[in-house]
Structure formats: structure tokens, C-alpha cells
N, C-alpha and C positions, 0 to 999 in steps of 0.2 A: 046387175045390181047384188046378185049373189059372188060374183069374181071377185069384187071390189071389195067384200066381207070377208072372204076367203082372205085376200090380201093383206088387210088391215091386220088379222089376227095374228098372219106368219111375223109382219112388220113388231108386233108390239111382244111377239113371243121373241125373235130374237134380240130387241132392246131389252128386253127383262134378262134373258140370258145372258148378255154382254154385261150388265150392271151387278149380276149376281158373280160373272168371272171376275170382273175387276175388284168386289169386294172380298172375294177370297184370295185373290192376289194380297191385296193392300192389308188382309189379317195373317196372312203367313209370314209377308214381310215385316210385319210391325216388330220393335224390339220393344218389348215388355218388361226388361231385366232393369232393375235398378241398378243407376249410374251414380259415379263420385265424380266430380269435374276436379282435375289438379291441371298444375299449369307448368311446362319444362320450360326452363331457360337455358338458351343456349347463346354463347358468346362468339361461337364460330357459325359457319354455314351448316343446312341441313338437307346436303343434295339429296335427289331421289325420295323425299318425304312429301306425300300428298294427303290431303285429305282421305279420311276414312281407311289412313293406313291403319292396319293392327298394331297394336299395343301387347307386347307381352310382358308377364312378370315371372323372371328368370325359365325362361322357353313356352310358357302356358299362356295361350291367347287370352287376353281378361278384359280388352276395350279395343276403343280404335280411336282415331286423331280427330277431333272436332274442329279445331280452327288452328291456322298459322299466320304469323301475321307480326311485324316489327313491334318493340316497347315503344308506347309513345312518350314514356318518359325517360327514355335512354334508346336511341334508335340503333344503336349498335347491337343492342339483343335481339333477340328474337324468341317470341312468346309461341308457345306451342300448346293448347289446349287438348286433352285427352279425358275422353270418358271412361272410367274404369267399373269395372264390378263391384258393387259395395260389399263385399265376401271376399274381394283379393286384400290380403296383408300387407298392404302399403304402407310402413312405417316413416318414422322422423329419418330415418338412415338409407333410404331410398335412393337414389341415383339411377338416372338415365343414363341410355348409348344407344348411337344409330346403328342397326345391323341391316346387311342386305339380305332380301327375299330370291334366292338362288340366282341365277344370270341375267333376269332380270333390268338389274339396274335399278329397281325400286325399294326403298327403305323401309323397316320398320322400328318403332320405337320398343326397345328392351329393356326393362327396369329389373335393378339389381340390387342387392343390400350390402351395404358398406361392413355391418358386423353380423355375421352370421349367428354368434354366440351369445350375445348380449338380450338382453329380456327387448321384448318386441311391443313398440309403442306406437298404436296407430297414428296416421298422419292426419290432420283434419283435412276437410274437404276445403279448396283453393290452395291447399300448399303448394308453395315452387319448390321443384323437383331439379335439380342442376344437371345439365346434359355434358359428361365428361365423352372428353375425345376417345375414339378406340387406339388401338396398337395402330392400325394402318392410318391414322387422322393423324396419330404422332411423328409417324414414319415420313408421310408427306409434310410436316411443317418441319421435322430435320432433314427434309431431304436438300435442298440446298446445301446444309453443311456439310453432309456426307458427300455430295457431288465434289465439293470444293476441297475435300480433304482425299477424293478418290485421285482427283488431279494431282494435287501435292504430293501424292504416294507416287504417282505414273510418272512424273518431273523425278523424282529421287530416284526410280527405278533406272529410268532413262540415263541419268550421270551416273547411277552405279554400275551400269553396263556401258561404259565408254570402251573406247578401245583398248585404252592402258589399262584399264581395270579387267577388262576379259582377257589380256595378257598377263596380269598378273593373277589372275583368277586360275589360268592352265598352267602356270609353273606352280603356282601351290597345290594344284590337284596331282600334276607329277611328282613334287615332293612328298604326299602325301602318298602315293601309290610305293615310292620308294620306300618309304615309314614303313609303310605294311609289311611289304617284301620283306625289310631286316627285323620286324617284328615275328614273322613266320620263321626267319634262322634263328631268331634269339629263341623262340618257343621250341622247337625243334632241339635247339643246341640243349636247353634246360629241362625237357625231356626224361633223358637219362637221369637226370638228379631228382627230381620228383617223383620218380620209380622208386628211388634209393631212401625217399624223406620217411614213408612209414617205419623202416625199420630203426632209421636213426631216431623219430620219436619214438619209437618202442624201447630202443637203448636208453634215452634220455628220460625215460619213466623209469626203468630200472634203475638208472643212476640217482634219480631222484628219490625213488624209496631208500636205498642205500643211504644216501644224503640224511634222509629224515632217521633211518636208525642210529647213523653214527650222532647228528645230535641228539636223540634219546641216549646213549651212551655218555655222551659229552655231560648233558645235562644231568645224571646220576652222578658221574666222577665229582660234578661240579659242589653236588650234595655233599658227597663223601668228603671234599676236602672242606667244605663248610663245617662239618660236623668233626673233622681231624683238626681246624684250625680253632675251633671253641675248643677241644680237648688240651690242643697246646696252651692255649690262653689258660685254662684251670691248671694244667702244671706251672706255668710260667708264674701265675700267682700264688700257688704252694711254693714254687722256691724263692720266690719272694717274702714270703712269711719266712719261710725257716733260714734265709738270709738274716731277717730281721730279729727270730729267734736267737740266733747265733751271737749277733751282735750284742744283743742283751745279755746272753751268759758271759759273755768276754767282758762287757761291764759289768757285770756282777764278781765274776773272779777278781777282778782290778780291787772292784771295793775291797772285797775282803781279802786280799793282798795287803791293801794299806792298812786295814783294820789291824791285820795281826802284826807286820812288819814295819807299818810305817811307811814313810814314803822314799823310794831307793832309786838309784838310776834306773833306765830302761835297761831290761835285761834283753839277752837276744834269746835265751830260754823258752823253746813253747811254751803258753801258758798250762797245756796240762801236763808238762814236767814238773811246773812249780806248784800245782794242783797236787800230782803224787808225792814231792817232797813234803809237801806240808801234811797230808795223809799219812806218812811215816810216820813224822813229828808226834803229830797226834797219837799214833800208836804206841812210841814209847815212852810218851808221857803217861798215858793210860796203863804202861806195864809197872813202870816205874810206883804209881801210884797204886798199882797192886800188892807191890812187894814191899811196899812201905806207907803204909794208909797214915800212920802216925806223921809224916812229913808235913799232913794238911796242919798241924796246931804245933809241931817243932820244928818243923825244915828238914830240909834233906839233911841225913847222917854222912860221915865221910866213906867214902868207901874201903874197902877192907884193901890192904895191903894185897899186890900181886909178887908175883914170883921175881926176888931181885930186889925187893922193897923191904925195909926197916918193917920187924915185925911180922914178915911172912911167916918165919919158921916157928913164932911164938903162936900163930894163930894155927899152924898145923898142928902143935902140941895142944892146944885145945881141944 
């Protein structure tokens, strides 16, 4: 009877111990974090994505995948339900991409921001996030086109490397080699001229300096010539004025002659000779007036007789 009581006590102890261990495991495995649910909409497949797959926001794990299924309204879409930590900054500009977990072939959901510089506006619970294809997905989609392009390129290369083209290419390479040899010979022939080029450049520099000095002198001579031309212009103007004055004096002399002797035929004597004769006549008239001032009232008296004339002897007696 005592052995049965010990066995019953041991059985109860083991049962209580198992219940306590189960409660401890349930306690430690329980997720008490507040979660917000969002839906990721995928137009393409979600290979390698399983339930409880991690959800990472810019590389930080913030939740896990709860559900995966087709959209009842549009079977071509796949809806992936995710539970994300309420403190995670999920905004209206957030989009999802699939990433690989190492070499296991399993995928996780990565959340990224489309605009990292704009103002953060948190997404409301239940917001649908678009699943964008990754670089590998785009490469996989464009794979057939790339393969077709590679095939076309290979065909063109095969056509390019035909026997005729290879023979032509060999001939072209031979001509290029010959041209390279001719170029080497030409460079060797030009090398002495290249050595003399610095001296020629120096002489050209000296010549340019001399030409510049000559231009400066020519400019100075041109300035002096301009001054001389201005001086000659002034002198020519003075000569023109002198010629006009001479013409005016000649006209005045002609008017004086007409006033004194009247109109007469043109004379061949110079104007100055006429002026001189007129001056002498005026001088004689002045002398006669000084000798006989009464001639202004009574007229000129007769001239006294000269030698051999009648009355000359009587005049001498007087």
C-alpha cells in the first residue's frame, strides 16, 4: 500500500513538472509585440516565400509573413499578409521586394522607401504595398530577349568571320603593318627637322619682335605724316587766301585805273609799272602845286622860256 502511494506521488510530480515546462515554453515563445497588418500585392510569383518568413525594413527585421494566397477579386494577383512591428516607420511611399536568405533558396520580404528625403507619412493598417521586381527578376523577364540578341550577334559574327572576310582582314592587317613601317621611316626622317624646330621657333619669335618694332615705327611715321598733311593743308589754305587777296588787289588797281584815266585798251605792262607811273604823276602834280599854289585859283601860268626861246634873254636881264 505504501509503494502505491509513493508511485502515485511520483506520477503527480512528473505530471506537474511537465505542465510547468510546457507553460514555460509557451510563455517564452509567446509574441507579445504589438503588430500592424499590411498586405503586399504581387503581380508576379513569390518563389521561395513561406509562412513565418521574416519581413525586413531597410535591412532591419520588423515582422513576419502571416498569410499567402491569391486575391479573390483578381486571381492574377497574390496577396501576402505581413505583421509588422507598430513602431516600424512604414509610410505611404514604402514598397516591397523579395530577397534571398543566403544560399537556402528561401525568400524574405524587404521593405524600402521610394522617397527617403520627403516628409514621412505613416501608412494606415491594412494598406496595400506593391511588390516590385528585383534586378534578378528583371533580368529573368528580359532573359529571352537577351538570348535572342546574343543569338543574332553570334550569327552576325559568324557571317563576319567568313573565309572571304578573314582573307580581307589578313590583307588589311598586312597593309596596316606596312603603313606602320612607313610611318616609322617618316618619323625617322622628320626627327632632324624636329630637332631644328626650337631654333626656328626662336628665330620666328625674334622676327616677330622686330616686325612689331617696325610696326610701331610705321605707326609713328604715319602719325608724323598725318601732322605734316595737316600742316600742308593749313599752308595751302593760306596760299588760297593769299591768291584771293592778290586777285582783290588787282581788281582794286583796275578800278583805280578806270577811275583815273578812264577806259583804255588792255596794256601789256604789269600792274605794278602802272601803279609806279601813277605815283610819279601824283608826285609831279604835288610839286607843281607846291611851286604854284595860285594855280588852284587862276590856273597854271605859262612856263618861262627856255634857252633859244623868245624872251629867254630878257628873262636873264631881269
